[in-house]
N, CA, C and O atoms as a GROMACS GRO file, in nm:
protein
  344
    1MET      N    1   4.969  12.844   8.022
    1MET     CA    2   4.846  12.772   8.034
    1MET      C    3   4.726  12.868   8.046
    1MET      O    4   4.621  12.842   7.987
    2ILE      N    5   4.742  12.975   8.119
    2ILE     CA    6   4.632  13.072   8.134
    2ILE      C    7   4.601  13.136   7.999
    2ILE      O    8   4.484  13.148   7.961
    3LYS      N    9   4.705  13.176   7.927
    3LYS     CA   10   4.682  13.243   7.798
    3LYS      C   11   4.614  13.149   7.700
    3LYS      O   12   4.523  13.192   7.628
    4GLU      N   13   4.655  13.024   7.695
    4GLU     CA   14   4.594  12.929   7.602
    4GLU      C   15   4.446  12.911   7.631
    4GLU      O   16   4.364  12.903   7.539
    5ALA      N   17   4.412  12.904   7.759
    5ALA     CA   18   4.270  12.892   7.798
    5ALA      C   19   4.194  13.018   7.758
    5ALA      O   20   4.083  13.009   7.704
    6GLY      N   21   4.252  13.135   7.783
    6GLY     CA   22   4.187  13.261   7.748
    6GLY      C   23   4.167  13.275   7.597
    6GLY      O   24   4.062  13.320   7.552
    7LEU      N   25   4.270  13.237   7.520
    7LEU     CA   26   4.258  13.244   7.375
    7LEU      C   27   4.149  13.149   7.324
    7LEU      O   28   4.072  13.184   7.235
    8GLY      N   29   4.144  13.029   7.382
    8GLY     CA   30   4.042  12.933   7.343
    8GLY      C   31   3.902  12.983   7.372
    8GLY      O   32   3.811  12.968   7.290
    9GLN      N   33   3.885  13.042   7.489
    9GLN     CA   34   3.754  13.097   7.526
    9GLN      C   35   3.717  13.215   7.435
    9GLN      O   36   3.602  13.228   7.393
   10THR      N   37   3.813  13.299   7.407
   10THR     CA   38   3.788  13.414   7.320
   10THR      C   39   3.742  13.367   7.183
   10THR      O   40   3.643  13.417   7.129
   11GLN      N   41   3.813  13.270   7.127
   11GLN     CA   42   3.777  13.218   6.996
   11GLN      C   43   3.638  13.151   6.998
   11GLN      O   44   3.558  13.172   6.908
   12MET      N   45   3.612  13.071   7.101
   12MET     CA   46   3.483  13.004   7.112
   12MET      C   47   3.368  13.104   7.119
   12MET      O   48   3.268  13.090   7.049
   13TRP      N   49   3.384  13.207   7.204
   13TRP     CA   50   3.278  13.306   7.218
   13TRP      C   51   3.260  13.385   7.089
   13TRP      O   52   3.147  13.414   7.050
   14ARG      N   53   3.370  13.420   7.021
   14ARG     CA   54   3.359  13.495   6.896
   14ARG      C   55   3.282  13.413   6.792
   14ARG      O   56   3.200  13.468   6.719
   15GLU      N   57   3.307  13.283   6.787
   15GLU     CA   58   3.238  13.197   6.691
   15GLU      C   59   3.090  13.181   6.723
   15GLU      O   60   3.011  13.151   6.633
   16ASN      N   61   3.051  13.201   6.849
   16ASN     CA   62   2.914  13.173   6.891
   16ASN      C   63   2.831  13.295   6.925
   16ASN      O   64   2.711  13.282   6.952
   17LEU      N   65   2.890  13.413   6.925
   17LEU     CA   66   2.816  13.535   6.956
   17LEU      C   67   2.800  13.621   6.831
   17LEU      O   68   2.880  13.613   6.739
   18ARG      N   69   2.698  13.702   6.830
   18ARG     CA   70   2.679  13.797   6.720
   18ARG      C   71   2.796  13.895   6.719
   18ARG      O   72   2.854  13.926   6.823
   19SER      N   73   2.831  13.942   6.603
   19SER     CA   74   2.948  14.029   6.588
   19SER      C   75   2.936  14.161   6.664
   19SER      O   76   3.037  14.221   6.700
   20GLU      N   77   2.813  14.208   6.689
   20GLU     CA   78   2.798  14.335   6.761
   20GLU      C   79   2.823  14.321   6.911
   20GLU      O   80   2.832  14.421   6.982
   21ILE      N   81   2.834  14.199   6.960
   21ILE     CA   82   2.867  14.176   7.101
   21ILE      C   83   3.018  14.176   7.113
   21ILE      O   84   3.086  14.093   7.053
   22GLN      N   85   3.071  14.268   7.191
   22GLN     CA   86   3.215  14.281   7.203
   22GLN      C   87   3.272  14.186   7.307
   22GLN      O   88   3.209  14.156   7.408
   23ILE      N   89   3.393  14.139   7.279
   23ILE     CA   90   3.463  14.045   7.366
   23ILE      C   91   3.593  14.109   7.414
   23ILE      O   92   3.668  14.166   7.334
   24ILE      N   93   3.618  14.099   7.543
   24ILE     CA   94   3.744  14.147   7.601
   24ILE      C   95   3.829  14.024   7.633
   24ILE      O   96   3.789  13.939   7.713
   25GLY      N   97   3.945  14.014   7.570
   25GLY     CA   98   4.035  13.902   7.592
   25GLY      C   99   4.117  13.923   7.719
   25GLY      O  100   4.174  14.030   7.739
   26VAL      N  101   4.121  13.822   7.804
   26VAL     CA  102   4.197  13.831   7.929
   26VAL      C  103   4.271  13.701   7.956
   26VAL      O  104   4.226  13.593   7.916
   27GLY      N  105   4.384  13.713   8.022
   27GLY     CA  106   4.456  13.596   8.070
   27GLY      C  107   4.593  13.578   8.009
   27GLY      O  108   4.605  13.543   7.892
   28GLY      N  109   4.695  13.602   8.087
   28GLY     CA  110   4.832  13.572   8.046
   28GLY      C  111   4.895  13.669   7.949
   28GLY      O  112   4.990  13.632   7.879
   29ILE      N  113   4.847  13.790   7.942
   29ILE     CA  114   4.903  13.887   7.848
   29ILE      C  115   5.025  13.953   7.912
   29ILE      O  116   5.014  14.030   8.007
   30THR      N  117   5.142  13.919   7.859
   30THR     CA  118   5.268  13.973   7.912
   30THR      C  119   5.351  14.042   7.804
   30THR      O  120   5.460  14.092   7.832
   31SER      N  121   5.299  14.044   7.680
   31SER     CA  122   5.373  14.106   7.570
   31SER      C  123   5.274  14.160   7.468
   31SER      O  124   5.155  14.126   7.469
   32GLY      N  125   5.324  14.244   7.380
   32GLY     CA  126   5.241  14.294   7.272
   32GLY      C  127   5.195  14.183   7.182
   32GLY      O  128   5.083  14.187   7.130
   33ARG      N  129   5.279  14.083   7.162
   33ARG     CA  130   5.243  13.967   7.079
   33ARG      C  131   5.126  13.893   7.140
   33ARG      O  132   5.036  13.849   7.068
   34ASP      N  133   5.124  13.879   7.272
   34ASP     CA  134   5.011  13.813   7.339
   34ASP      C  135   4.882  13.888   7.308
   34ASP      O  136   4.779  13.826   7.278
   35ALA      N  137   4.886  14.020   7.315
   35ALA     CA  138   4.767  14.101   7.286
   35ALA      C  139   4.722  14.081   7.142
   35ALA      O  140   4.602  14.067   7.116
   36VAL      N  141   4.816  14.079   7.049
   36VAL     CA  142   4.784  14.055   6.908
   36VAL      C  143   4.716  13.920   6.892
   36VAL      O  144   4.620  13.908   6.816
   37GLU      N  145   4.764  13.818   6.962
   37GLU     CA  146   4.702  13.685   6.952
   37GLU      C  147   4.557  13.687   6.996
   37GLU      O  148   4.473  13.617   6.938
   38TYR      N  149   4.525  13.767   7.098
   38TYR     CA  150   4.385  13.778   7.142
   38TYR      C  151   4.300  13.845   7.033
   38TYR      O  152   4.186  13.804   7.012
   39PHE      N  153   4.353  13.946   6.967
   39PHE     CA  154   4.277  14.008   6.858
   39PHE      C  155   4.258  13.910   6.744
   39PHE      O  156   4.151  13.906   6.683
   40TRP      N  157   4.361  13.830   6.712
   40TRP     CA  158   4.347  13.728   6.609
   40TRP      C  159   4.238  13.627   6.648
   40TRP      O  160   4.166  13.576   6.562
   41ALA      N  161   4.226  13.600   6.777
   41ALA     CA  162   4.126  13.503   6.824
   41ALA      C  163   3.984  13.561   6.824
   41ALA      O  164   3.887  13.488   6.841
   42GLY      N  165   3.973  13.693   6.806
   42GLY     CA  166   3.841  13.753   6.797
   42GLY      C  167   3.808  13.857   6.903
   42GLY      O  168   3.696  13.906   6.907
   43ALA      N  169   3.903  13.891   6.988
   43ALA     CA  170   3.877  13.992   7.091
   43ALA      C  171   3.863  14.130   7.027
   43ALA      O  172   3.925  14.160   6.925
   44ASP      N  173   3.781  14.212   7.089
   44ASP     CA  174   3.766  14.350   7.047
   44ASP      C  175   3.852  14.443   7.132
   44ASP      O  176   3.881  14.556   7.092
   45ALA      N  177   3.895  14.395   7.247
   45ALA     CA  178   3.982  14.468   7.339
   45ALA      C  179   4.052  14.365   7.426
   45ALA      O  180   4.012  14.248   7.428
   46VAL      N  181   4.155  14.407   7.497
   46VAL     CA  182   4.224  14.317   7.589
   46VAL      C  183   4.239  14.384   7.725
   46VAL      O  184   4.245  14.507   7.736
   47GLN      N  185   4.246  14.302   7.827
   47GLN     CA  186   4.273  14.349   7.963
   47GLN      C  187   4.408  14.292   8.003
   47GLN      O  188   4.431  14.172   7.990
   48MET      N  189   4.497  14.375   8.049
   48MET     CA  190   4.630  14.328   8.085
   48MET      C  191   4.652  14.345   8.234
   48MET      O  192   4.667  14.456   8.284
   49THR      N  193   4.653  14.234   8.304
   49THR     CA  194   4.682  14.235   8.447
   49THR      C  195   4.807  14.153   8.477
   49THR      O  196   4.886  14.190   8.564
   50THR      N  197   4.825  14.043   8.405
   50THR     CA  198   4.938  13.953   8.432
   50THR      C  199   5.071  14.027   8.429
   50THR      O  200   5.151  14.015   8.521
   51ALA      N  201   5.095  14.105   8.323
   51ALA     CA  202   5.222  14.178   8.312
   51ALA      C  203   5.234  14.285   8.420
   51ALA      O  204   5.343  14.309   8.472
   52LEU      N  205   5.124  14.349   8.453
   52LEU     CA  206   5.130  14.454   8.555
   52LEU      C  207   5.165  14.399   8.691
   52LEU      O  208   5.232  14.466   8.771
   53LEU      N  209   5.121  14.278   8.719
   53LEU     CA  210   5.145  14.219   8.850
   53LEU      C  211   5.271  14.133   8.856
   53LEU      O  212   5.307  14.083   8.962
   54SER      N  213   5.338  14.116   8.743
   54SER     CA  214   5.455  14.028   8.740
   54SER      C  215   5.570  14.079   8.827
   54SER      O  216   5.646  13.999   8.882
   55LYS      N  217   5.585  14.210   8.841
   55LYS     CA  218   5.692  14.267   8.924
   55LYS      C  219   5.638  14.330   9.051
   55LYS      O  220   5.713  14.389   9.129
   56GLY      N  221   5.512  14.317   9.073
   56GLY     CA  222   5.451  14.380   9.189
   56GLY      C  223   5.331  14.462   9.147
   56GLY      O  224   5.310  14.487   9.029
   57LEU      N  225   5.255  14.500   9.240
   57LEU     CA  226   5.129  14.567   9.214
   57LEU      C  227   5.145  14.693   9.129
   57LEU      O  228   5.214  14.787   9.168
   58LEU      N  229   5.082  14.692   9.017
   58LEU     CA  230   5.073  14.807   8.926
   58LEU      C  231   5.206  14.872   8.891
   58LEU      O  232   5.222  14.994   8.904
   59ASP      N  233   5.299  14.793   8.847
   59ASP     CA  234   5.426  14.843   8.797
   59ASP      C  235   5.401  14.901   8.656
   59ASP      O  236   5.359  14.826   8.568
   60PRO      N  237   5.424  15.030   8.632
   60PRO     CA  238   5.391  15.090   8.502
   60PRO      C  239   5.483  15.047   8.388
   60PRO      O  240   5.444  15.059   8.271
   61GLN      N  241   5.602  14.998   8.416
   61GLN     CA  242   5.695  14.962   8.310
   61GLN      C  243   5.640  14.854   8.216
   61GLN      O  244   5.653  14.868   8.094
   62PRO      N  245   5.579  14.747   8.268
   62PRO     CA  246   5.525  14.648   8.175
   62PRO      C  247   5.417  14.705   8.084
   62PRO      O  248   5.408  14.667   7.967
   63LEU      N  249   5.335  14.795   8.134
   63LEU     CA  250   5.230  14.855   8.052
   63LEU      C  251   5.292  14.931   7.935
   63LEU      O  252   5.246  14.919   7.822
   64GLU      N  253   5.394  15.009   7.963
   64GLU     CA  254   5.462  15.083   7.858
   64GLU      C  255   5.525  14.988   7.756
   64GLU      O  256   5.512  15.009   7.636
   65ARG      N  257   5.593  14.884   7.805
   65ARG     CA  258   5.661  14.789   7.716
   65ARG      C  259   5.560  14.715   7.629
   65ARG      O  260   5.578  14.707   7.507
   66VAL      N  261   5.455  14.662   7.689
   66VAL     CA  262   5.355  14.586   7.614
   66VAL      C  263   5.284  14.676   7.513
   66VAL      O  264   5.257  14.634   7.400
   67THR      N  265   5.255  14.798   7.552
   67THR     CA  266   5.190  14.892   7.460
   67THR      C  267   5.279  14.920   7.340
   67THR      O  268   5.231  14.918   7.227
   68MET      N  269   5.406  14.945   7.362
   68MET     CA  270   5.499  14.971   7.252
   68MET      C  271   5.513  14.849   7.161
   68MET      O  272   5.515  14.862   7.039
   69GLU      N  273   5.522  14.729   7.221
   69GLU     CA  274   5.529  14.607   7.140
   69GLU      C  275   5.402  14.591   7.056
   69GLU      O  276   5.409  14.555   6.938
   70PHE      N  277   5.288  14.618   7.118
   70PHE     CA  278   5.161  14.604   7.047
   70PHE      C  279   5.155  14.701   6.929
   70PHE      O  280   5.115  14.663   6.819
   71VAL      N  281   5.194  14.825   6.951
   71VAL     CA  282   5.192  14.926   6.844
   71VAL      C  283   5.277  14.880   6.726
   71VAL      O  284   5.240  14.899   6.611
   72GLU      N  285   5.392  14.819   6.756
   72GLU     CA  286   5.480  14.770   6.650
   72GLU      C  287   5.418  14.656   6.571
   72GLU      O  288   5.451  14.638   6.454
   73LEU      N  289   5.329  14.578   6.633
   73LEU     CA  290   5.269  14.461   6.568
   73LEU      C  291   5.125  14.482   6.522
   73LEU      O  292   5.069  14.395   6.455
   74ALA      N  293   5.066  14.595   6.554
   74ALA     CA  294   4.923  14.617   6.525
   74ALA      C  295   4.890  14.603   6.377
   74ALA      O  296   4.777  14.567   6.342
   75HIS      N  297   4.986  14.632   6.290
   75HIS     CA  298   4.959  14.619   6.147
   75HIS      C  299   4.928  14.475   6.106
   75HIS      O  300   4.876  14.452   5.997
   76LEU      N  301   4.959  14.378   6.192
   76LEU     CA  302   4.931  14.237   6.163
   76LEU      C  303   4.784  14.201   6.185
   76LEU      O  304   4.740  14.093   6.147
   77ILE      N  305   4.708  14.291   6.247
   77ILE     CA  306   4.566  14.268   6.272
   77ILE      C  307   4.490  14.340   6.161
   77ILE      O  308   4.495  14.462   6.152
   78PRO      N  309   4.421  14.263   6.076
   78PRO     CA  310   4.358  14.324   5.958
   78PRO      C  311   4.276  14.450   5.986
   78PRO      O  312   4.287  14.547   5.910
   79ARG      N  313   4.196  14.453   6.090
   79ARG     CA  314   4.112  14.571   6.113
   79ARG      C  315   4.190  14.693   6.161
   79ARG      O  316   4.138  14.804   6.159
   80PHE      N  317   4.315  14.674   6.205
   80PHE     CA  318   4.399  14.785   6.246
   80PHE      C  319   4.500  14.827   6.138
   80PHE      O  320   4.559  14.934   6.148
   81ALA      N  321   4.520  14.744   6.039
   81ALA     CA  322   4.625  14.766   5.940
   81ALA      C  323   4.611  14.902   5.871
   81ALA      O  324   4.710  14.972   5.854
   82ALA      N  325   4.491  14.941   5.833
   82ALA     CA  326   4.472  15.069   5.764
   82ALA      C  327   4.497  15.187   5.858
   82ALA      O  328   4.536  15.295   5.813
   83THR      N  329   4.474  15.166   5.987
   83THR     CA  330   4.491  15.274   6.084
   83THR      C  331   4.638  15.300   6.114
   83THR      O  332   4.681  15.415   6.121
   84VAL      N  333   4.715  15.193   6.132
   84VAL     CA  334   4.855  15.209   6.175
   84VAL      C  335   4.953  15.204   6.058
   84VAL      O  336   5.069  15.240   6.075
   85GLY      N  337   4.909  15.159   5.940
   85GLY     CA  338   5.000  15.147   5.827
   85GLY      C  339   5.088  15.026   5.841
   85GLY      O  340   5.094  14.963   5.947
   86GLU      N  341   5.157  14.994   5.734
   86GLU     CA  342   5.245  14.877   5.739
   86GLU      C  343   5.389  14.916   5.731
   86GLU      O  344   5.477  14.829   5.733
   0.00000   0.00000   0.00000
């Protein structure tokens, strides 16, 4: 529910703000796929707290896992495709 609300807000703000205004997507990011969904919705960056707090305060393992998942999927985001290759 948190992620759906965050994605909706991200998309709404992207549609209503000038492109030079950057948006940080937040809410319910627990996987690399979640982060990719925020970029698809129009985020320029994401903040990941949900996964970090899922096992306790600042557990580094989720950060590593989500980052690796994101790297594997980044080619699905058009503006990153040329950077990471397919």
